[in-house]
N, C-alpha and C positions, 0 to 999 in steps of 0.2 A: 634374626636369631641364627639362621644358617650361616651367615657371614661370620658371626662371632665364633661359632664352633669350628669353622674352617681355619680361622686365624690361630685358634688355640692348638689345633693339631699340628700346624706347620711351625709354630714358634720354637719347639726344641731343635729343629734342624736349621734355624735361621743363621747359626754361626758358620755353617758350611757354605752359605751362599755369598756370591759377590754382591757388591753394591748395585751393579746394573741389573742383576737377576732379581734382587729385592724390589727394585723400582718396577720392573716389568710385571712381577708377580702381584704387586700392589694394584697396578692399573687393571690387570686381568680380574682380580677379585672385586675391584670397585665396579667393573662392568657387569659382573655376575650379580652383584647386589642390586645395581640399578635395574637390570632386567627383571629380577624377582619382584622388586617393589612395583614396577610399572604394570606387570601382569596382574598383580594382586589388586591394584587400583581399578583396572579395567574390569576384573571379575566382580568386584564390589559394585561398580556402577551398573553392570548388566543385571545383577541380581536385585538391586534396590530400585531401579528406574526402568520402566517399560519402554522408554524412548530409545531409538537407535544410538549406537556409539558415535561419538563425535570424531573418531580417528579415521575410520575407514571411508571408502567411497570417493577418494580424491580423484580417481581417474574417470568418474562419471560426468564430469563437466561442472561449470561454475554454478548452474542452477541447483544441482544436487548439493554441492558444498554449501550454498546459501541456505537451503532448506535445513541441513543438518546443523549449521551454525545457529540458526534461530532456535532449534530445539534444545541446543546446549545452553544458550544464554538465557532464554526466557524461563521463568518459573512455570510450573504445571498449569496454573490457572490463566496464564497469559499466552500459552502456546496456540498456534493456529489449529483450527479444527481440520478434519480430514478433507472437507470441501475447500477450505482456504489453502490447505497444503497442496491440493491438486491444482489450484489456481496458480500458486507460486511456481509449480512445475511447468505450466503452459503459458504463463504470462510473458509476452515477448519484450516487455520493457526492460531497460537496464536495471540491474539489481539495486542501484542507488535510489531508484524511484519507487521501489516496492515498499508497501507498508502493511503491517499485520493489523487487522481489525479484530478486536476482541468481540466475542459473541454478545457481551452486555453493552456494547457501544450503541447508543440510539442512532437510528438513521435520520437524516435531515428530512423535514416535512416536504411532501411532494409539491405543495404550493410554492415553496421557495425555489425548487428546481425548475418550476414553470414560470418564474418571474412574476410574482404578484398573486392576488386573490380576486375572485369574482365578488363584487360588492353590489348591493342595491344602489340605484343611482342617487347621486347628490343633487343633480339638476335634471329637469325634464323640459323639453320644448313641447308645450301642450297645444299649440295652435298658432295660426289657423290654417286650414286647408287653402292652398293656392295663395298663401300670403308671402311665402319665401322661406318656409321652414327648412327645406332641404339645403338651400344656400347657406343659411346660418349654421347648420350642422356641419356641412362640408368645410366652411370657412373656419369655424372654431376648432375643429378637430385636428387642424395642422399645428395647434398649440401643443408643445411637448407634455404639458401637464393635464391634457384632456384625452380621455379615451371614451369612445361612444359605440353603442350598438349600431350596426350598419343598416338594419332594416327596422321598420315600424313594428313594435312588439304587440300593440293593441291589448296589453295586459289588463289595464284598468277599465276597458270598455267591452272587450269580447272574451278575454281569457282569464278573468279574475278567479274563477273557480279552480284553476290549476294550482293556485297557491304561490306564495312568495318565493319558495325555493325554485320552482320552475322559472319564475321571472328572473331570479338571480342567475340561473344557469344561462340565460340569454345575454348576459352582460360580458364585456371583455375583461380580461385580467388587468388589474391596475395595481400600481405601487401605492404606498401609504400617502405619498405626496400628490397623487393624481386624482382628478375628478372623473367620476363615471357619469355618463349622460346617455339619454335616449330621446327620441322624438316620435310622437304620434299625434298628428294635428287634430284628430277627432276628439281628443280628450277635452278640449276647451268647451265643446258643445254637448258633452255627455253629462247628464245631471248627476249621476252617481260618482263620477271620477274625483271631484275635489275631496269628498269624504274618504274615499278609498286611499288616495295618496296621503292624506293627513293621517290615516290610521297606520300607514307604513312608516312615515316620519313627518312630523310637523316642521322639521327643519329643511325639507326639500325646497330647493330654489326652482322657481317656475319662470319660463320664458314664453312670451306670446308674441308672435310676429303678426302684426295687423296691417291691413291695406285698405284703401278706399273700397267700401263694401260694394259699390256698383261695379268697379273694375274687377274686383274679386269674383263677383257673381258671373260676369261675362267670361272670365278666365275659367271658372269652374265648368260652365256650360260648354266652352270650347273643348276642354279635355274630355268631357263625357261624350260630346258629339263625335270626336275622333274614334271612340270605341263603339258608339252606337249611331251609325249614320242615319237611321230612320227616326231619330228623335224628333219630337215636335219642335216648333220654332221657339226661340227664347221668349218672345212675347206671350205665347200661349201658356208657357209654364210659369212665367213671372207674374201674370195678372189674372185675377178672377174676372175682372171687367176693366179692360184698358181704357175704354171711353170714360168711365167714372174714376179711373185712377186707383182702383182697388187692387192692392198687391196681395198675392197669394203667399202668406208667410209659412204655409205648410211645406212649400218647396224648399228643400234643404239648401240650395244655392242662395236663396234669399234669407233663410233663417240664420245661417252662419254669421251673416253680417250684422246681426243685432248684438253687437259687442257688449253694450251696457247691460243687457238682460243676462247674458252669460256671466259677466264679471260679478254681478251681484251674488250669484251662487258661489263663486270662488271665494269671495270676501267673507263668507260665513265660516270658512275653515282656515284661511291664510290672511295674514296682514298684507296690506298693499306693498309694503317695503320688500316683501319676499317675492314679488312678481315684477318682472322686467318686461317692458314693451318695446319691441323693435319695429321701426317704421319700414314697411316693405318698400316704400318709394325711395327713402334715403339709402336703403340697402343696395339699390341699383346705382344711384348717383354718387354715393359716398360710402362704399362698403367698409373702408378702413375706419371711418368715424363711427359707424354703427358697431363694428366689432370691438373697437376700443371701449365703448360703453358696456358691451356684453362682458368683456374681460374684467372690467372694474366690478361689475355686479357679481361675478363669480369669484372675486378675490384673487384674480390671476395677474401676473405681470404682463404688461402690454408688449407682447411679442409679435402678434399678428398685426402688421401695419400696412401702409399703402405700398410698400415695396413688394408685397405678396400678390398684388392685383394688377390686372390690365383690363381694359374695356373691349369686349368683342363686339364690333359694330354689326357683324352679321346676325348674331343672336340678340343684340340689344341688351346685353347683360354682362356684368363683370365676371371674369374667369380668374383662376389662380395661375400665376406664372409657373412655368415648369420647374420642378425641383431639379437639382443638379444631377440626380440619379435617373431622371426620366428624359425621354426624347421629345415629349410634347407637353403643352400646357394642359391643365385640368379644367374642363368646363363641365357644367351640368348636362344632363342627358337631353335627348331630342325633345322631350316633353316640356322642357323648361325654355321659356322665351319664345314659344310658338306664336304665330300671328293670330289675333283674336277674330272671332266672327264679327262681321259688321252688324251693328244693331241700330235700329231706327232712333234718330236723335230725340224724338218726342218721348219714346219709351225711356231713354236714359234720363231725361229731365224729370219725368214722373218718378223714377226710382230715387233720384237725388232729393226730391221733395219728401219722399217717404222716409228716407234714412236720416234727413237733417236733424230732427229732434233727438233721435237715438245717438247720433254722432256727438251732438252738443253735450248730452248727458255723459257720454263716455269721456269726452275731454275733461269735464268737470271731475269725474271720478278719479282719473289718473293724473290730473294736474298738468296736462299737456295738450296743445292744440295741433292736431295732425293736418289741418287745413285741407280736408277732403271736399273742396267745392270747385 
């Protein structure tokens, strides 16, 4: 409006001006109109929008210019909060990598940030003590689709009152495609355990590592003797009356080897097809073959093969070949493969006679002859 009035005032004198003067006057008047319009727009923006002007502050650096440009471009409900704005001021990353996160944008679940979730086990190595359970666990856990708890949880025999959430908390984080495992060898001989595992999940796969019960009992005694040097002799503990060949089945080292009796309890809650038996003897002579059957049972691709093993003649036990990232091979601890205590030959034969009918029944139940003679 001001520009129109000014032109109207000067129009009567236009015949006195030269062409050059008219051009210069027009340019000057255009400039005045432009300045008037620009200032009015700025005033309107300041009055109607509480955000800072987009025009000033260019001398404060690129970060301030970026902050102002975001305020200018984004609508009110998408502009950064004061906390986010302060982050933009201090974030050292290049401006091209900065992103404004709206307050209503959901954060990713913490479980995804930690790569997987803690799940109850899909498979459990339930026994038996001194049968080779630690070897099976260490061998199978090198499979990329298996994650296992490192220590024996003893949940179903000692810590059941703590609840399943406590038990879940002991498990490693796994992806959907991975299997969660744990091993506690005492489960196999604990009466309440089959029912408790079944209550958790009837689909749980069970692995039992079995071994000649006589050899297993001697190994059990050898381990206990290393911790308790004043222990009575093996014969004193194994027999109520050795002359008559009466075996003391109340001694845990003897009782564990009655595999058929323990298995009857498990078959009340799980079908035989859901229980896999590993030969402790073949685990030493053919670890790759035993692990192949374990992988088949768990529904895994056969990745753990003979290329992963070598036989340690000092320990008399197979070890894992060293990974490329390690400087030494992986063998089981000093307690594995130790030399057994020498036991009288007559005592061994008496124990073989005692176990023979139980072994035969066990062979029939599982449909496999382990040849423990």
